[in-house]
C-alpha positions in Angstrom: 26.9 0.0 53.2 27.2 -1.5 49.6 23.3 -2.0 49.9 22.8 1.5 50.8 24.7 3.0 47.7 22.9 0.5 45.7 19.6 1.6 46.9 20.5 5.4 46.1 21.5 4.5 42.6 18.3 2.6 42.0 16.3 5.5 43.2 18.2 7.8 40.9 17.6 5.7 38.1 13.9 5.2 38.8 13.5 9.1 39.4 15.4 10.9 36.8 16.5 8.4 34.0 13.1 6.4 33.4 10.8 9.3 33.2 13.2 11.4 31.1 13.7 8.3 28.7 9.8 7.8 28.3 9.1 11.5 28.0 11.6 12.7 25.5 11.2 11.2 21.9 13.7 10.3 19.3 11.1 10.8 16.6 7.5 12.1 16.0 5.6 11.4 12.7 2.0 13.0 11.9 -0.3 10.5 10.2 -3.3 12.1 8.3 -5.8 10.0 6.7 -8.9 11.5 5.0 -11.0 8.0 4.7 -10.4 7.3 8.4 -11.2 11.0 9.0 -8.2 11.2 11.6 -4.9 12.9 12.3 -2.5 11.1 14.9 1.1 11.4 15.9 3.1 8.4 16.4 6.0 9.0 18.9 9.1 6.7 19.5 10.8 7.5 22.8 14.4 7.1 23.8 13.8 3.3 24.9 12.1 2.5 21.6 8.6 2.2 22.8 6.0 3.6 20.3 3.1 5.6 21.4 0.2 6.9 19.4 -1.8 10.0 20.1 -4.9 11.3 18.2 -4.9 14.9 17.5 -7.7 15.9 15.6 -10.4 14.7 13.0 -9.2 15.5 9.4 -12.6 17.2 8.7 -12.3 19.5 11.6 -8.9 21.0 10.4 -9.3 24.7 9.4 -5.6 25.6 9.2 -1.9 24.8 10.2 -0.3 27.5 12.4 2.1 28.0 15.2 2.2 29.4 18.7 5.0 31.8 19.6 6.4 31.9 23.1 8.9 34.5 24.3 11.1 33.6 27.0 12.6 36.6 28.9 16.3 36.5 29.9 17.9 37.9 33.2 21.3 39.4 34.2 23.1 36.3 33.1 21.0 34.6 30.5 19.7 36.0 27.2 16.2 35.3 26.2 14.7 33.2 23.3 11.9 32.9 21.2 10.5 29.4 20.6 7.7 28.0 18.3 5.2 25.1 18.6 3.4 23.7 15.6 -0.5 23.5 15.9 -3.6 22.7 14.2 -6.6 25.3 14.4 -9.7 23.5 14.2 -13.0 24.8 12.9 -14.2 25.7 16.4 -10.9 27.7 16.8 -9.4 25.3 19.2 -5.7 24.9 19.1 -4.2 21.2 18.8 -0.6 20.8 19.6 1.0 18.5 16.8 4.6 17.8 18.0 5.7 17.9 21.4 9.0 19.2 20.6 9.4 22.9 20.1 11.2 24.9 17.2 13.8 27.6 18.0 14.1 28.9 14.4 11.2 30.4 12.4 12.4 29.1 9.0 12.2 25.7 10.5 8.5 25.8 11.6 7.4 28.0 8.4 8.8 25.2 6.2 7.0 22.4 8.2 3.6 24.7 7.8 4.2 25.0 4.0 4.5 21.2 3.8 1.4 20.4 5.7 -0.7 23.1 4.0 0.5 21.6 0.6 -0.7 18.3 1.6 -4.1 19.6 2.8 -4.7 21.8 -0.3 -3.8 18.9 -2.5 -6.4 16.9 -1.1 -4.2 13.7 -0.7 -5.9 11.0 1.2 -3.1 9.7 3.4 0.2 11.7 4.4 3.1 11.7 6.8 5.1 14.3 8.2 8.2 13.5 10.2 9.9 15.8 12.9 
C-alpha cells in the first residue's frame, strides 16, 4: 500500500510540479545587440535553469507596441484586460517579447517608452528586464 501512495505522489510531481516549474519564469531579460543584429530573451525558470530565445533581428524592428486582450467575466467573476509586449517587424509581423502578461496599462506603457528610448538613441547594446 505504501508503494501505491509513493507512486501516486511521484505521478503528481511529474504531471503538475515539473511542468509548472519549467514553464514559469522568475525573470526574463531582453538583450538587443546592434553589431550582432539580434534581439533575444534570456529566461530563468523556477528551478534556476536558463534558456535563451531569439525574438527578432535588430534591423527588422519597426516599432514596439502591445496586444490588448479583454477577458469577459461571468455571473460570479469580473472580467479583466491584460497586455502583452511585442515587437512589430518591418513586414508587420508581431513578435511577443516577454511570456508574462501585464495587467496594468501604465506598467506596459513604461516598458514601451524605455525600449523606444533605447532604439531611438541608437545604443549598440541594451538590456531590459521584466
